[in-house]
C-alpha positions as CSV (number, residue, x, y, z in Angstrom):
1,M,11.7,3.4,34.6
2,S,13.4,5.7,32.1
3,R,13.0,5.0,28.5
4,L,16.0,3.9,26.4
5,R,16.9,6.1,23.5
6,V,17.2,4.1,20.3
7,A,18.6,5.2,16.9
8,V,17.8,3.4,13.7
9,V,20.5,3.3,11.0
10,G,19.0,2.5,7.6
11,A,15.7,3.9,6.4
12,G,14.8,1.2,4.0
13,R,12.1,-1.4,4.3
14,I,13.4,-3.2,7.4
15,G,14.6,0.0,9.0
16,S,11.1,1.4,8.6
17,V,9.7,-1.7,10.3
18,H,12.1,-1.4,13.3
19,A,11.6,2.3,13.6
20,A,7.8,2.0,13.8
21,T,8.2,-0.8,16.3
22,V,10.4,1.3,18.5
23,T,7.8,4.2,18.5
24,G,5.2,1.7,19.8
25,H,7.3,0.4,22.7
26,P,6.6,1.8,26.2
27,R,10.2,1.5,27.3
28,A,11.9,3.1,24.3
29,V,12.0,6.4,22.5
30,L,13.1,6.7,18.9
31,A,16.0,9.2,19.1
32,C,16.6,9.5,15.4
33,V,16.6,7.7,12.0
34,A,19.7,7.9,9.8
35,D,20.3,7.1,6.2
36,P,22.9,8.5,3.7
37,V,20.1,9.0,1.2
38,E,18.4,12.2,2.3
39,E,15.0,11.4,0.8
40,S,14.9,8.1,2.7
41,A,16.0,9.6,6.0
42,R,13.6,12.6,5.7
43,S,10.6,10.5,4.6
44,L,10.9,8.0,7.5
45,G,11.7,10.7,10.1
46,E,8.9,13.0,9.1
47,S,6.4,10.1,8.9
48,L,7.1,9.2,12.5
49,G,7.7,12.7,13.7
50,V,11.3,12.1,14.9
51,P,14.6,13.7,14.1
52,W,16.4,12.4,11.0
53,T,19.9,12.8,9.6
54,T,22.1,11.7,6.8
55,D,25.1,11.6,9.2
56,V,25.2,7.9,9.9
57,E,28.4,8.2,12.0
58,A,26.6,10.7,14.3
59,A,23.7,8.4,14.8
60,L,26.0,5.5,15.6
61,T,28.1,7.4,18.1
62,G,25.6,10.0,19.4
63,D,23.5,10.1,22.6
64,A,21.3,7.0,21.9
65,D,21.6,4.1,24.3
66,A,21.1,1.6,21.6
67,V,21.4,1.4,17.8
68,L,19.4,-0.8,15.4
69,V,21.7,-1.5,12.4
70,C,19.5,-1.8,9.3
71,S,22.0,-0.7,6.7
72,P,23.0,-2.8,3.6
73,T,24.6,-6.1,4.6
74,A,28.1,-5.1,3.7
75,L,27.9,-2.4,6.4
76,H,26.4,-4.5,9.2
77,G,29.8,-5.3,10.7
78,P,31.4,-1.9,10.3
79,H,28.4,0.0,11.7
80,T,28.1,-2.4,14.6
81,Q,31.7,-2.1,15.4
82,T,31.4,1.7,15.4
83,A,28.4,1.7,17.7
84,V,29.8,-0.8,20.1
85,A,33.1,1.2,20.3
86,A,30.9,4.2,21.3
87,G,29.4,2.2,24.1
88,K,26.0,1.4,22.5
89,H,24.0,-1.8,22.6
90,V,23.2,-3.0,19.1
91,L,20.5,-5.0,17.3
92,M,22.1,-5.9,14.0
93,E,19.9,-7.1,11.1
94,K,20.8,-10.5,9.6
95,P,23.1,-11.6,8.1
96,I,26.2,-10.8,10.2
97,A,28.2,-10.3,7.0
98,L,28.6,-11.3,3.4
99,D,31.5,-13.6,4.2
100,L,33.2,-15.3,7.1
101,A,36.3,-13.1,7.0
102,A,34.1,-10.0,7.5
103,A,32.1,-11.8,10.3
104,D,35.3,-12.8,12.1
105,A,36.7,-9.2,11.8
106,C,33.5,-8.0,13.4
107,L,33.7,-10.5,16.2
108,A,37.4,-9.7,16.8
109,A,36.7,-5.9,16.8
110,V,33.9,-6.1,19.4
111,G,35.7,-8.6,21.5
112,A,34.4,-8.8,25.0
113,N,31.5,-6.5,24.1
114,A,30.0,-9.1,21.8
115,A,27.3,-9.8,24.5
116,R,25.9,-6.3,23.8
117,V,24.9,-7.3,20.2
118,M,21.8,-9.2,19.1
119,I,21.4,-10.6,15.6
120,G,18.0,-10.0,14.1
121,F,16.8,-13.5,13.6
122,N,13.3,-12.3,14.4
123,R,11.5,-15.6,13.6
124,R,12.8,-17.1,16.9
125,F,10.5,-14.5,18.6
126,S,7.3,-15.4,16.7
127,P,4.6,-16.7,19.1
128,E,4.7,-20.1,17.3
129,A,8.4,-20.5,17.5
130,L,8.4,-19.6,21.2
131,Q,5.7,-22.1,21.9
132,I,7.4,-24.8,19.9
133,R,10.7,-24.2,21.8
134,E,8.7,-24.4,25.1
135,R,7.2,-27.7,24.2
136,L,10.5,-29.2,23.0
137,D,12.1,-28.2,26.2
138,A,9.3,-29.9,28.1
139,G,9.8,-33.1,26.2
140,V,6.3,-33.1,24.8
141,I,7.3,-35.0,21.6
142,G,10.4,-36.6,22.9
143,P,13.8,-36.3,21.1
144,V,13.5,-34.5,17.8
145,E,14.2,-36.8,14.8
146,Q,13.1,-34.8,11.8
147,V,12.2,-31.2,10.9
148,T,10.8,-29.8,7.7
149,I,10.9,-26.0,7.1
150,I,9.1,-24.5,4.1
151,S,9.8,-20.9,3.3
152,R,8.7,-19.4,0.1
153,D,8.3,-15.7,-0.8
154,P,5.3,-14.5,-2.8
155,A,7.7,-12.9,-5.4
156,P,11.4,-12.1,-5.8
157,P,12.8,-8.7,-4.6
158,S,14.2,-6.3,-7.2
159,D,17.4,-7.1,-9.0
160,A,19.0,-4.0,-7.4
161,Y,18.3,-5.6,-4.0
162,L,19.4,-9.0,-5.0
163,Q,22.8,-7.8,-6.3
164,G,23.8,-6.7,-2.9
165,S,22.0,-9.4,-0.9
166,G,24.7,-12.1,-0.8
167,G,22.4,-14.6,-2.6
168,L,19.6,-16.9,-1.6
169,F,21.4,-18.7,1.2
170,K,22.7,-15.5,3.0
171,D,19.7,-13.4,2.4
172,M,16.7,-15.7,2.7
173,T,17.7,-19.2,3.8
174,I,19.8,-17.6,6.6
175,H,16.6,-17.4,8.7
176,D,15.9,-21.1,8.2
177,F,19.5,-22.0,9.1
178,D,19.1,-20.2,12.3
179,M,15.7,-21.7,12.9
180,A,17.2,-25.2,12.4
181,R,19.8,-24.5,15.0
182,F,17.2,-23.1,17.3
183,L,15.2,-26.3,17.1
184,V,17.9,-29.1,16.9
185,G,21.2,-27.5,18.0
186,D,24.5,-27.5,16.2
187,I,24.7,-28.9,12.6
188,A,27.3,-31.4,11.5
189,A,26.7,-31.7,7.7
190,V,25.0,-29.9,4.9
191,H,23.8,-31.0,1.5
192,A,22.1,-28.6,-0.9
193,T,20.5,-28.7,-4.4
194,G,19.9,-25.3,-6.0
195,Q,17.3,-24.3,-8.6
196,R,17.0,-21.6,-11.2
197,T,13.6,-21.2,-12.7
198,S,13.6,-17.5,-13.5
199,D,15.8,-14.7,-14.8
200,I,16.3,-12.9,-11.5
201,A,19.8,-11.5,-10.6
202,D,20.7,-14.4,-8.4
203,A,22.4,-17.8,-9.0
204,H,19.4,-19.6,-7.5
205,D,15.7,-18.8,-6.9
206,G,15.0,-22.0,-5.1
207,A,16.8,-24.7,-3.1
208,V,16.4,-27.8,-1.0
209,V,18.9,-28.1,1.8
210,T,19.4,-31.1,4.1
211,L,21.1,-30.5,7.4
212,T,22.2,-33.3,9.7
213,A,22.5,-32.2,13.3
214,V,25.1,-33.3,15.8
215,S,22.2,-35.0,17.6
216,G,21.4,-37.0,14.6
217,A,18.2,-35.1,13.8
218,V,17.7,-34.3,10.1
219,V,16.3,-30.9,8.9
220,V,15.0,-30.4,5.4
221,I,14.7,-26.7,4.3
222,I,12.6,-25.9,1.2
223,N,13.0,-22.4,-0.3
224,S,11.7,-20.5,-3.2
225,R,11.8,-16.8,-4.2
226,H,8.2,-17.1,-5.7
227,C,5.0,-18.7,-4.6
228,A,1.7,-18.2,-6.5
229,A,-0.3,-18.9,-3.3
230,G,1.5,-16.1,-1.3
231,Y,3.9,-16.1,1.6
232,D,4.3,-19.7,2.5
233,Q,5.8,-20.3,5.9
234,R,5.3,-23.8,7.5
235,M,7.2,-26.2,9.8
236,E,6.8,-29.7,11.1
237,I,8.9,-31.0,13.9
238,F,8.7,-34.8,14.3
239,G,9.8,-36.6,17.4
240,R,9.7,-40.1,19.0
241,D,6.5,-39.3,20.9
242,G,4.6,-37.0,18.5
243,S,4.9,-34.0,16.2
244,I,4.3,-30.3,16.1
245,E,3.0,-28.4,13.1
246,Q,3.2,-24.7,12.3
247,T,0.8,-23.8,9.5
248,N,0.4,-20.7,7.3
249,Q,-1.5,-17.7,8.7
250,R,-4.4,-15.9,7.2
251,A,-6.3,-12.7,8.1
252,T,-9.2,-14.9,9.6
253,S,-9.8,-18.6,10.2
254,L,-12.9,-18.5,8.1
255,R,-13.5,-21.5,5.8
256,V,-16.3,-21.6,3.2
257,H,-17.8,-24.8,1.8
258,T,-20.0,-24.5,-1.3
259,G,-21.0,-26.6,-4.3
260,S,-18.1,-25.3,-6.2
261,A,-15.3,-25.3,-3.6
262,T,-14.6,-26.6,-0.1
263,E,-12.2,-25.3,2.5
264,A,-12.1,-22.0,0.7
265,A,-10.2,-19.6,2.8
266,D,-8.6,-16.1,2.9
267,A,-5.2,-15.8,1.2
268,Y,-2.0,-16.1,3.3
269,L,-0.9,-13.0,5.1
270,P,0.9,-10.9,2.3
271,F,4.5,-11.0,3.4
272,F,6.9,-11.0,6.3
273,L,5.8,-7.5,7.5
274,E,2.4,-8.8,8.4
275,R,3.3,-12.4,9.3
276,Y,6.1,-11.5,11.7
277,A,4.8,-8.2,13.1
278,R,4.5,-9.7,16.6
279,A,7.9,-11.3,16.3
280,Y,9.5,-8.0,15.6
281,A,7.8,-6.5,18.6
282,T,8.9,-9.4,20.9
283,E,12.4,-9.2,19.5
284,L,12.7,-5.5,20.4
285,D,11.1,-6.1,23.8
286,T,13.7,-8.9,24.5
287,F,16.6,-6.7,23.3
288,L,15.5,-3.9,25.6
289,G,14.8,-6.2,28.4
290,N,18.3,-7.8,28.1
291,I,19.8,-4.3,28.3
292,A,17.9,-3.5,31.4
293,R,18.8,-6.8,33.1
294,G,22.4,-6.6,32.0
295,V,22.4,-10.1,30.4
296,P,23.9,-11.2,27.1
297,Q,21.9,-10.7,24.0
298,S,20.6,-13.7,22.1
299,P,20.6,-14.6,19.2
300,S,24.3,-13.7,19.5
301,L,27.0,-12.7,17.1
302,A,28.2,-16.3,17.4
303,D,24.7,-17.4,16.2
304,G,25.0,-15.1,13.3
305,R,28.4,-16.6,12.4
306,A,27.1,-20.1,12.7
307,A,24.2,-19.4,10.3
308,L,26.7,-17.9,7.8
309,V,28.8,-21.0,8.0
310,L,25.8,-23.0,7.0
311,A,25.1,-20.6,4.1
312,D,28.6,-21.0,2.8
313,A,28.4,-24.8,3.3
314,A,25.2,-25.0,1.2
315,A,26.8,-23.0,-1.6
316,E,29.8,-25.2,-1.5
317,S,27.7,-28.3,-1.6
318,I,26.0,-27.1,-4.8
319,R,29.5,-26.4,-6.3
320,T,30.9,-29.8,-5.4
321,G,27.8,-31.9,-5.6
322,G,28.7,-33.4,-2.2
323,T,27.9,-33.2,1.5
324,V,29.9,-30.6,3.4
325,R,30.9,-31.4,7.0
326,V,30.6,-28.5,9.5
327,E,32.8,-28.8,12.5
328,A,33.5,-26.3,15.2
329,G,32.5,-23.4,13.0
330,T,34.5,-24.5,10.0
331,R,33.6,-26.0,6.7
332,E,35.4,-29.1,5.7
333,P,34.3,-30.8,2.4
334,N,34.2,-34.6,2.8
335,G,35.7,-35.1,-0.6
336,G,32.3,-34.8,-2.4
337,G,31.7,-38.5,-2.1
338,D,28.8,-38.7,0.4
339,R,25.4,-38.0,-1.1
């Protein structure tokens, strides 16, 4: 089987992760990395021994079979549209856009070719998430009634990053919104409480969001931009016949018991790069496999839009103090009366 040529657009942190993952895949070859900042493009290209360029347009429309769009969020849609118009398959990093108008413009532009685009909700591809989904599909715990998702970063990103990120809900919670939909299906209502405990360049550095699914299941998402204990990623899924728990991961499973401490253990894995390394690899493998089989990509552009709807609804809930109804991809405040 011939290897697919893949271009990576964006040589920042996430672009570097994807580029390295491509180089390690047996069915892919990294055709080039592109970034308008010459130092970034050169550094990543030379570190991996692949061609690099500052001509992003050339990378999007060149001889690659697929493009991984890892540019700043505001460019996700435009870059994806250019690549799809040039006949490429695209893995677009989350979120789909900074607002619904831009998301809808992207969906309209790609039209019938939307099936060629995967949204980078990598957490769906972690071994734990895949096993959870398998068990839910098998009915191991019966109908899901309650889900708790805890997601806390070890420390906030830079203010420069935050200023273009779209805020907590579109940058960070967006993963948890997608995971909620992955676990319980479509969401009917959103209620959010925001927190601000630091001076970072964001309206909120923490939040608690309650989602009510169409099925009746309730999902509680707990987020924070900082956590003294490290990268805190946990879930519990509770059903009629049992529950499933996803705990934090450490470098080893060693536990030490002494006269001064019990259950002493290694620190949590440092950050998402380490925690979700296998998820990124599985995500890429699935993306390439879908291309080879000619089947639609998933998570889809529609999934990206649905998560963005929830992000907007959470922000609206904070503004109004009420629950926001989510119906058929729209946001409809219920008058701010339900709490």
